[in-house]
C-alpha positions as CSV (number, residue, x, y, z in Angstrom):
1,M,4.0,20.2,17.0
2,N,6.3,18.1,19.4
3,K,5.2,16.2,22.3
4,T,6.0,18.7,24.9
5,K,3.7,21.2,23.2
6,I,1.1,18.2,23.0
7,F,1.4,17.5,26.7
8,T,1.1,20.8,27.7
9,L,-2.2,21.3,25.5
10,L,-3.9,18.1,26.7
11,A,-3.1,20.0,30.1
12,T,-4.3,23.0,29.8
13,A,-7.8,21.5,27.8
14,T,-8.4,19.2,30.8
15,M,-7.5,22.1,33.4
16,L,-9.8,24.0,31.4
17,S,-12.8,22.3,30.7
18,S,-12.9,20.2,34.0
19,P,-14.9,22.7,36.1
20,A,-17.8,22.4,33.4
21,I,-17.9,18.9,34.0
22,A,-19.7,17.2,36.4
23,E,-16.9,16.0,39.1
24,D,-17.8,11.9,38.1
25,N,-18.8,12.3,34.2
26,Y,-15.4,12.6,33.1
27,D,-11.9,10.7,33.6
28,I,-8.4,10.9,32.1
29,G,-6.9,7.8,31.6
30,G,-4.2,6.3,28.8
31,M,-2.1,3.2,28.0
32,V,1.7,2.1,27.5
33,R,2.5,-0.7,25.2
34,A,5.8,-2.6,24.2
35,N,6.3,-5.1,21.5
36,Y,8.1,-8.2,20.8
37,A,8.3,-9.8,16.9
38,Y,10.0,-12.7,15.5
39,V,10.1,-12.8,11.8
40,D,11.0,-15.5,9.9
41,Y,11.6,-13.8,6.9
42,D,14.0,-11.5,7.9
43,D,17.7,-12.7,8.4
44,A,18.6,-10.3,11.1
45,S,14.9,-10.9,13.2
46,Q,16.5,-14.3,13.2
47,D,20.0,-13.7,14.2
48,K,18.4,-11.6,17.2
49,L,15.7,-14.2,18.0
50,G,13.2,-11.0,17.6
51,D,13.2,-7.8,19.0
52,M,11.3,-6.3,22.0
53,K,10.6,-2.4,21.3
54,F,8.7,0.4,22.9
55,E,5.7,0.4,20.8
56,V,3.1,3.2,21.9
57,A,2.0,5.3,24.6
58,A,-1.5,7.1,24.7
59,I,-3.7,9.6,26.8
60,S,-7.7,9.7,26.4
61,F,-9.7,12.2,27.8
62,N,-13.4,11.7,28.1
63,G,-16.4,13.9,29.3
64,E,-19.8,14.6,30.1
65,K,-22.3,17.2,31.4
66,D,-25.9,17.0,31.0
67,D,-26.8,15.9,27.4
68,F,-22.9,17.2,26.0
69,G,-19.8,15.3,26.2
70,V,-16.6,15.2,24.7
71,S,-13.8,12.0,23.8
72,M,-10.1,12.1,22.7
73,E,-7.6,9.9,22.8
74,Y,-3.6,11.1,21.4
75,R,-1.2,8.4,20.8
76,L,2.9,9.1,20.2
77,R,4.9,6.6,19.2
78,A,8.6,6.4,18.8
79,D,8.7,7.5,15.4
80,F,5.5,9.5,15.0
81,D,2.5,11.1,17.0
82,A,-1.0,10.9,15.6
83,I,-4.7,11.7,16.7
84,K,-7.1,8.1,16.6
85,H,-10.3,10.6,17.6
86,G,-11.8,13.3,18.9
87,F,-15.0,14.7,18.8
88,A,-17.9,16.6,21.1
89,Y,-21.4,15.0,20.8
90,Y,-24.8,15.4,22.2
91,K,-27.7,13.4,23.1
92,P,-30.6,14.9,21.9
93,N,-32.5,12.2,23.6
94,D,-32.1,8.5,25.1
95,N,-31.9,6.9,21.6
96,T,-29.5,9.2,19.6
97,T,-26.2,10.6,19.9
98,I,-24.7,12.9,17.2
99,R,-21.0,13.2,16.9
100,A,-18.9,16.0,15.4
101,G,-15.0,16.1,14.7
102,I,-12.6,13.1,13.9
103,A,-15.2,10.1,14.8
104,K,-15.5,6.2,13.8
105,V,-16.3,5.6,10.6
106,P,-19.8,3.2,11.1
107,F,-18.5,0.5,8.0
108,G,-18.8,-2.8,9.2
109,N,-19.0,-4.9,12.1
110,I,-19.8,-3.1,15.4
111,G,-17.1,-2.6,17.3
112,Y,-14.2,-4.9,15.1
113,I,-14.0,-7.5,13.2
114,S,-11.0,-8.9,14.7
115,N,-9.8,-10.5,17.7
116,S,-5.8,-9.9,17.3
117,Y,-3.7,-7.2,17.9
118,W,-2.5,-7.6,14.3
119,L,-6.3,-6.2,13.5
120,S,-8.2,-7.9,10.2
121,L,-6.8,-7.4,6.4
122,Q,-9.8,-4.8,5.8
123,Y,-7.7,-2.3,8.3
124,Y,-5.2,-2.5,6.0
125,V,-7.6,-1.2,2.8
126,G,-9.4,1.3,5.0
127,F,-12.7,-0.6,5.7
128,E,-11.8,-1.5,9.8
129,D,-11.4,1.0,13.1
130,D,-11.5,4.1,10.4
131,Y,-11.7,7.5,11.7
132,D,-12.1,10.3,9.8
133,S,-13.6,14.4,10.5
134,G,-16.9,15.1,10.0
135,F,-20.0,14.0,11.9
136,S,-22.4,11.0,12.4
137,V,-25.9,10.0,13.6
138,Q,-26.6,7.3,15.8
139,Y,-29.8,6.2,16.4
140,D,-30.4,2.8,18.9
141,G,-34.0,1.5,18.5
142,D,-35.9,-1.8,19.9
143,G,-33.4,-4.3,18.1
144,Y,-31.6,-2.4,15.7
145,R,-29.2,0.2,15.0
146,T,-29.4,2.7,12.7
147,D,-26.2,5.1,11.6
148,V,-25.5,8.1,9.2
149,A,-22.8,9.8,8.8
150,F,-21.1,12.3,6.6
151,F,-16.9,13.0,6.3
152,K,-15.6,15.6,4.6
153,G,-11.9,14.0,4.7
154,A,-9.3,12.0,6.5
155,E,-8.1,13.2,9.6
156,N,-5.2,14.7,8.4
157,S,-3.1,15.7,5.5
158,A,-2.9,12.6,2.8
159,S,0.5,13.7,2.2
160,L,1.2,12.2,5.5
161,T,1.5,8.8,7.3
162,N,1.2,9.4,10.7
163,R,-2.0,7.9,11.2
164,F,-3.9,5.9,13.3
165,A,-6.2,4.4,10.5
166,A,-5.6,4.2,7.3
167,D,-6.7,6.3,4.1
168,L,-5.2,7.4,0.8
169,Y,-2.0,8.6,0.2
170,T,-0.3,11.1,-1.9
171,G,2.8,11.1,-3.2
172,N,5.3,8.5,-4.8
173,I,5.8,4.9,-4.1
174,N,8.0,2.8,-6.6
175,G,7.8,5.3,-9.2
176,T,4.7,6.3,-9.6
177,E,2.9,9.7,-8.2
178,Y,-0.5,9.2,-6.7
179,T,-2.4,12.3,-5.7
180,A,-5.8,11.3,-4.9
181,E,-7.1,12.1,-1.3
182,E,-10.7,11.8,0.3
183,S,-13.4,13.9,-0.1
184,N,-17.0,14.1,0.5
185,Q,-17.8,10.5,2.2
186,V,-21.3,9.2,2.9
187,N,-22.0,6.3,5.3
188,L,-25.4,4.1,6.2
189,R,-25.0,1.0,8.2
190,Q,-28.0,-1.0,9.5
191,S,-27.7,-3.3,12.6
192,F,-30.3,-5.7,13.9
193,F,-29.6,-7.6,17.0
194,V,-31.3,-10.8,17.5
195,D,-31.1,-13.6,20.1
196,T,-32.7,-17.1,19.4
197,F,-31.7,-20.5,20.6
198,G,-29.0,-19.1,22.9
199,I,-27.3,-17.3,19.5
200,K,-26.8,-13.6,20.5
201,S,-26.5,-12.4,17.0
202,T,-25.3,-9.1,15.3
203,I,-26.3,-8.8,11.6
204,G,-26.2,-6.4,9.2
205,A,-24.9,-4.6,6.4
206,S,-22.8,-1.2,5.3
207,V,-22.6,1.2,2.5
208,E,-19.9,3.5,1.6
209,Y,-19.5,6.1,-1.3
210,G,-17.2,9.0,-1.3
211,Q,-14.9,11.0,-3.7
212,M,-11.1,10.9,-4.5
213,Y,-10.1,14.4,-5.2
214,D,-7.1,14.4,-7.6
215,N,-4.8,17.2,-6.8
216,A,-3.2,16.8,-10.2
217,T,-6.0,17.4,-12.3
218,G,-8.6,18.7,-10.0
219,N,-11.2,16.1,-10.9
220,N,-12.8,14.3,-8.3
221,D,-13.6,10.3,-9.1
222,N,-15.5,8.3,-7.3
223,R,-14.7,5.1,-4.8
224,Y,-17.7,2.5,-3.3
225,A,-17.9,0.1,-0.5
226,Y,-20.3,-2.4,0.8
227,A,-20.3,-4.9,3.1
228,V,-22.3,-7.4,5.2
229,H,-21.4,-8.9,8.8
230,Y,-22.5,-10.8,11.5
231,D,-21.4,-11.1,14.7
232,G,-22.4,-14.0,17.1
233,T,-22.0,-15.0,20.6
234,M,-23.3,-18.2,22.3
235,D,-22.2,-19.0,26.1
236,A,-18.4,-18.2,25.7
237,W,-18.0,-19.0,21.7
238,N,-18.1,-16.2,19.3
239,V,-18.1,-15.9,15.6
240,Q,-17.9,-13.4,13.4
241,A,-17.8,-12.8,9.3
242,Q,-17.7,-10.3,7.0
243,Y,-18.1,-9.8,3.1
244,L,-16.2,-6.5,1.6
245,K,-16.1,-5.6,-2.0
246,Y,-15.2,-1.9,-2.3
247,Q,-13.7,-0.1,-5.6
248,F,-11.8,3.0,-5.9
249,D,-12.1,4.9,-9.5
250,T,-9.0,5.5,-10.7
251,A,-9.3,7.0,-14.2
252,T,-5.6,8.8,-14.4
253,S,-4.0,6.0,-13.3
254,D,-2.8,2.9,-15.3
255,Q,-1.8,1.0,-12.4
256,N,-5.3,-0.4,-10.6
257,A,-3.8,0.5,-7.9
258,V,-4.1,3.1,-5.2
259,A,-1.6,4.3,-2.7
260,M,-2.7,4.4,1.3
261,S,-1.1,5.1,4.6
262,V,-1.1,4.3,8.0
263,C,0.9,4.0,11.2
264,G,4.0,5.8,9.3
265,G,4.3,3.5,6.0
266,A,2.8,3.9,3.0
267,Y,1.7,1.4,0.1
268,E,-0.5,0.4,-2.4
269,I,-3.4,-1.6,-2.9
270,A,-5.2,-3.2,-5.0
271,S,-7.7,-0.3,-6.5
272,E,-10.4,-3.3,-7.0
273,A,-11.5,-6.2,-4.6
274,S,-13.6,-8.0,-2.3
275,A,-12.5,-9.5,1.0
276,V,-13.5,-11.7,3.5
277,T,-12.8,-12.6,7.2
278,V,-13.9,-15.0,9.6
279,N,-13.3,-15.2,13.3
280,V,-14.1,-17.9,15.8
281,S,-12.9,-17.0,19.5
282,R,-13.3,-18.3,23.1
283,K,-13.7,-16.9,26.3
284,L,-11.6,-18.7,29.2
285,T,-11.2,-17.6,33.2
286,S,-7.9,-18.6,34.7
287,A,-5.5,-18.1,37.4
288,W,-3.8,-15.5,34.9
289,G,-7.2,-13.6,34.5
290,D,-9.5,-13.6,31.5
291,L,-8.5,-15.3,28.4
292,K,-9.8,-14.9,25.3
293,I,-8.3,-17.9,22.3
294,Y,-9.1,-17.1,18.9
295,N,-8.3,-17.4,14.6
296,D,-8.9,-14.4,12.2
297,F,-8.8,-15.8,8.8
298,N,-8.6,-13.0,5.8
299,V,-8.4,-13.0,2.4
300,L,-8.6,-10.0,-0.1
301,M,-9.3,-11.2,-4.0
302,P,-8.5,-8.5,-6.3
303,E,-10.5,-7.7,-9.6
304,Q,-7.5,-7.4,-11.8
305,D,-6.3,-10.6,-13.5
306,E,-3.0,-9.7,-12.9
307,F,-2.9,-9.5,-9.3
308,D,-2.7,-12.1,-6.6
309,N,-4.7,-13.0,-3.6
310,S,-3.5,-11.1,-0.1
311,Y,-4.1,-13.6,2.8
312,Q,-3.6,-13.2,6.4
313,N,-4.2,-15.8,9.5
314,V,-3.7,-15.1,12.9
315,T,-4.1,-17.4,15.7
316,G,-3.5,-16.4,19.5
317,I,-4.2,-15.7,23.3
318,S,-5.1,-12.1,24.7
319,V,-5.0,-11.8,28.3
320,A,-6.9,-9.4,30.2
321,N,-5.8,-9.0,34.2
322,G,-6.8,-5.9,36.0
323,P,-4.9,-3.0,34.4
324,L,-2.8,-6.0,32.0
325,F,-4.0,-6.7,28.3
326,A,-1.4,-8.7,26.6
327,W,-1.6,-10.6,23.1
328,F,0.0,-13.8,21.9
329,D,0.0,-14.0,18.3
330,F,1.2,-16.5,15.6
331,I,0.3,-14.6,12.0
332,V,0.7,-16.5,8.7
333,G,0.2,-14.2,5.7
334,K,0.6,-14.4,2.0
335,N,1.1,-11.3,-0.5
336,M,0.2,-9.2,2.7
337,L,1.2,-6.1,4.3
338,W,3.1,-6.2,7.1
339,S,2.5,-10.0,7.7
340,S,4.7,-11.2,4.9
341,R,7.7,-9.9,2.9
342,S,5.4,-8.0,0.5
343,N,5.2,-4.7,1.3
344,H,1.2,-3.5,-0.6
345,V,-2.4,-5.6,-0.3
346,G,-3.7,-7.4,-3.8
347,L,-0.7,-6.4,-6.1
348,Q,0.9,-9.6,-7.5
349,D,2.7,-12.0,-5.6
350,A,6.7,-11.5,-6.4
351,F,7.1,-14.0,-3.9
352,G,4.8,-17.0,-3.8
353,D,5.7,-18.2,-0.4
354,W,3.8,-18.0,3.4
355,D,5.6,-16.2,6.0
356,K,5.3,-16.3,9.3
357,K,6.0,-14.1,12.6
358,V,5.2,-14.2,16.1
359,N,3.9,-10.7,17.5
360,I,3.7,-10.2,21.6
361,N,2.1,-7.0,22.9
362,L,2.0,-6.2,26.3
363,G,0.1,-3.5,27.7
364,Y,-0.4,-1.2,30.8
365,Y,-4.0,1.4,30.4
366,F,-4.5,3.5,33.7
C-alpha cells in the first residue's frame, strides 16, 4: 500500500467517524522527526562528521464516545511504513478497560524501561514497547493494576521487516533459514503502587507464554518469559530497574538462535538469555524547556557457553519545549545490534570492542 492510499484511508476514516464522536472527545495529531548520527566505527561517518536524515513522520487519531473509544498511530519512514498501534476499547466501569486490535503487550514496566530515543536492550529482543494482534483487559484497583492479555500473533506477517516492534522473523539470515512465527500468546502483569517516605514506587512482575509455529514442519514450539520490574520517583529523581528471563524453544534449529525483525532490519538473538536494565534520571527546568538527564545501562547474558554478553549504555539529555522534543544521546555498545558493529544480540562477539555513537533526534509533535 503506497503512502497516498494510506493518507486517503486515514482521512476517510476520520471524516466517517467524526460525526459519531462527541466534539470534545477526539483529536488528530502526529509528529515529524529528523535524526543525526555520528558513528565512530564507520569510516564514512567519520569522514562526513556524521549524517543528518529524515527519520519518521506519523499520524495519530484518538476518539471516545460514551464508554467506547479508538486509538491508532501509523508511522512512515524513508524506507518503509508500518502501523504502531490500532485498537478499539470499551470501559464497562471506571476500573476496567478492554482493548482489541493491535494493542500494547502488557509486559515489563508500565510505560517504558528506558529514557532515551534508543530504548532499552530489551526492546530489541521483543520485551519493551511491543504491540501485537489480540485483546487485553486492564483493571485498576486500589493501589494496584492487573493486566491480562491474549494475542493471536504479531501485527503483520513474520516474513516482513516493516514493523515498529520487534517480533519473530521468517527468512534467511547469514545462511540460516528461520521458519518460526509468533502465535497464541498469553500475558499476565501485576503492578503495585506504593508511596512510602516520599518515594512513589511501582513494583511489578510479568509472565508471558506463547507458541512458535514452524512453517516448515507444522510443529508448535514454546516460548516463555518473565520479568520483575521497579520504577521509583523521589522529587526530581527517578530510578528504574528490570530483570528479564526468556527462552525460545528451537527444536528444529542447531543455531541456539532465533530471528527477529524491527524497523526494516532482520537479525539474530540468543534463544535463551537473561537481561538486566538499570536507569537513573533527574528532571530539571531551564530556559530551554523541561530537561531530563539520564543514564540507561543494559546487559544481556545468553545461557549458551559459545555466546557472549551484549551491552548497551546510553547517557543523554532530553529536552521538551511546547511541541518540540529532542534527545541528545551518547551510546556505548559491545556485541549489540545497532549500538555496535555487531548485527545481533547475545551471539558470539567477533570484535571484542566497545563502540561509540552520538545520536541526536529532533521532533515536532502536533
